[in-house]
N, C-alpha and C positions, 0 to 999 in steps of 0.2 A: 451630668451635663457638661458639655465642653465649653471652655472659656476662650475668648479671643484675646490674644496678646499682640502688642505692637511695640517695637523699639521706639523710644522717644528721645533718649540722649545717652551719650557716653561722656564720662568725666575724666579729665586729666588735670593734674596739679602742675602749675607753672611758677617759675621763679620770678619772671619779669612779665607782668600782665600786658603792658602796652606793647612790648616786643612781640609777644605771642599773638595778640590780637592783630597787629600789623602783618605778621607772617601769614596767618590764615586768610586775612582779607586780601592781601596782595598775591600770595602764591596760589590760592585756591578759589578766589572770588567769593569767599564766604561773607555773609553780612551779619552784623549784630542783631539778634532778634529781641534780646532783653538783657538787662544788667541789674544785678542786685548787690548793693553794698551794705555790709554789716560792720561798721566801724566799732560798735560796742563789743563785737566778737572777733574783730581784727581779721576779717576775710571779705573777699568780693567774689562774685560769680558772674561770668560773662558767657552768654549763650550765643553761639554762631550757627548759622545754617546756610545751605546753598539755596539760591533762588529756586522756588517751586518745590522745595523739599521740606518735609515736616521734621526730619531727624535733626537733632541739635548736638553740637559739640559743646560741652560745658567746660570752661576754663576756670579752675578754682585757684585763687590767689590768696595765700596766707601772708598777712602783712609782716610778720616777724621772721619769715624764712630767709636765712642768709646763704645756705648751701643749696646747690642744685639738687633736685630730687633724683633718686636712683630709679631708672625705668625698670630695671630688673630683667631677668631672663624668661619670665612668663609672658610678658607683653610681646606681641609681634607687630601688628599694624592695623590701621584703618584702611579702607579701600574706596576709591572713587573711580568712575569711568569718565573718559573724555573722548570727544569726536576725533581730535587730531593729536595723536600721541607724540609724533615728531615735533610738531609746533609747540606743544606744551613743554616738552623736554628742552627744546632750545630756549624758550622763554625763561624756564627755571634756571638753566645753566647761565644764561646771560645776566640774570638777576643776582647771581652769586650764591644761590641756595645750595645746600648740601644734597646732591642728587647722585644716585647710583646709575650704572649703565642700563641702557634699554636691553631687555632680555626677552626671549621667546621660549616657549616650552618646546621640547623636541617634537618634530613632526608637524608643527604648526606653521603654515605658510604666511598667515597674516596675524594681526594682533600684536601682542607684546605688552610689556609693562616695565615700569621702573619704580624705584622708591625715592621719596622725598622726605627729608628729615627736618623736623622743626627745631627751634632753638633749645628745647628741653630734651631732645633725643627721641621724641615720638615719631614713628615713621608712618607715612601714608603711601599706599601702593596706588600708582596712577596706571590705569588699565585702558587699553584701546577698546572703545565701544564696538 
């Protein structure tokens, strides 16, 4: 019998929880959907999601972490779509976020994408809808 699977969240570990929450709220308009603090185990979880979407990004913060996490060479990116790629790009550039150049795949007249990097080095691909 076939099972139905649905992605519900992805987790990234962050060094500065408030800085990361502010980044995702301000850069991508994500909203906190829930927060769980476990001081007895010295970590907190903050779940963010986009309005109207069920998928959550889980930020895991370990209280005793002093050094930044290594993103590694296996991680590539998350991806979101946006109605106005140029407007989004300008907003991110003006806010001083770490953004790459807008690129298009060869042979494509419209569309395009760029990468936005969060304070911990995790990248989000912003794609023209």
